[in-house]
Each structure stands twice: as C-alpha cells, then as structure tokens.
N, C-alpha and C positions, 0 to 999 in steps of 0.2 A: 132414537134408537130403533124403533120399529121400521122407520124408513130405511135404515141401513140394512136391516135383515131382508126387507122386501127387495131392495136393490141387489143384494147379494144373491138371492134366489133367481132373479132375472138374469144375472150375470152367468150363473151356472147353466141356465137354460140356453142362453146364447152360445156359450162355449160348446155345449152338447150339440146344438144345431150346426155350428161351424164344423164340427167333426162329422156329423151325420150326412150333411149335404154332399161333400166330396166323395164319401163312400158310395152313395147312391149314384152319383155321376160316373164313377169308375165302373161300377157294376153295370150300368146302362151301356157304356161304350165297349166293355169287354165281353158281355154276355148277351144282352137283349138285342142290340143293334146287329151284330153278325148273324144271330139266329133269324131275325126278320129278313135279312138279305138272302140267306140261304132258302128260306121258305118262299120268297118271291121268285128266286131262280128256279126252284122246283116246279112251281105253278106254271111258269113260262115254258119250261121244258115239256111238261105234260100237255099244255095247250098246243104246242107245236109238233106233237107226235103225228106221224103219218105212216101209211102203209109201206112196209118194206124196211123200216128202221130196225136195226139190231139193238136190243135192249138187255139190260140186266135188272132183275127184280130184287126187292129187298131181301128175298129168301135165297138169293144166289143162283137163280135160274136164268140161263141165257135163252133168248128166243128172238124171233123175227115177227114184227107186227103184221098180222094178216087182216084184221078187221077192227075198226074202232067204233065204240058205242059212246053214249053220253057219259056213262060212269065206268064202263068196263072196256077191256081190250082182249082180243083173241090173239094169242101168241103161238106161232109154230115152233115147237121145241125141237123137233126132228121131222124128217119126211113122214107124212101120214100120222103125226102126233101133234095135236093142238090142245091148248088149255085156255080157260077163261080166267083173267085176272082183273082186279079193280085197278083203275088207272093210277091211283095213289100208291100202288105197290111197285110201280116202276121206279127204280133208283137212278139209273143212268141210261142215256142213249149212247151206245158205243160207236155206231157209225150210221150215217144217214143214207138213204137210197139216193142214187145218183141218176 
C-alpha cells in the first residue's frame, strides 16, 4: 500500500514536470531568444558606428556623429550645436556616410 502511494506521488511529479518543461521551452523561444538576438544586433551596430553616420537616440534626438570615444559619442544636432551621448543611447543608424 505504501508503495502505491509513493508511486502515485512520483507520477504527479512527472506529470507536473511534463507540463512545466514545454512551458519553459516556449518561453525561451518566444521571449529570451529574440531578446538576445536584438541585443547582439545593437552591440554590432554600436561597434560599427563611424563619423558622419546619421543616428537616432533612444530619447528621439536626431544627429550626425562628429566624434567617437570609447564609451561616448559627440553628435551634431544642428549647425554649431553638439551634444555628448553615451554610445548605448544610440537607437538606430538612419543612414551611413558614403
């Protein structure tokens, strides 16, 4: 009798595990994997920034890259108007210098 109860407990655990594993797999493929891809693409975009690129910041400010540092970038917002931004605040490269 005790063996049946013990087996029944293991059976419930296995059923729970069979439900839990696919949920984790679905979560991984729908949330974590695309987020990692997007993060990798952003790092590559920041790495490839160069002088003259037209960019958009995460704050919605458009500018042209004037100077690049290790962690920061100077953007020309308008003629005679420049601002310093952290490289990670660059959201998109709109067009590249030709």
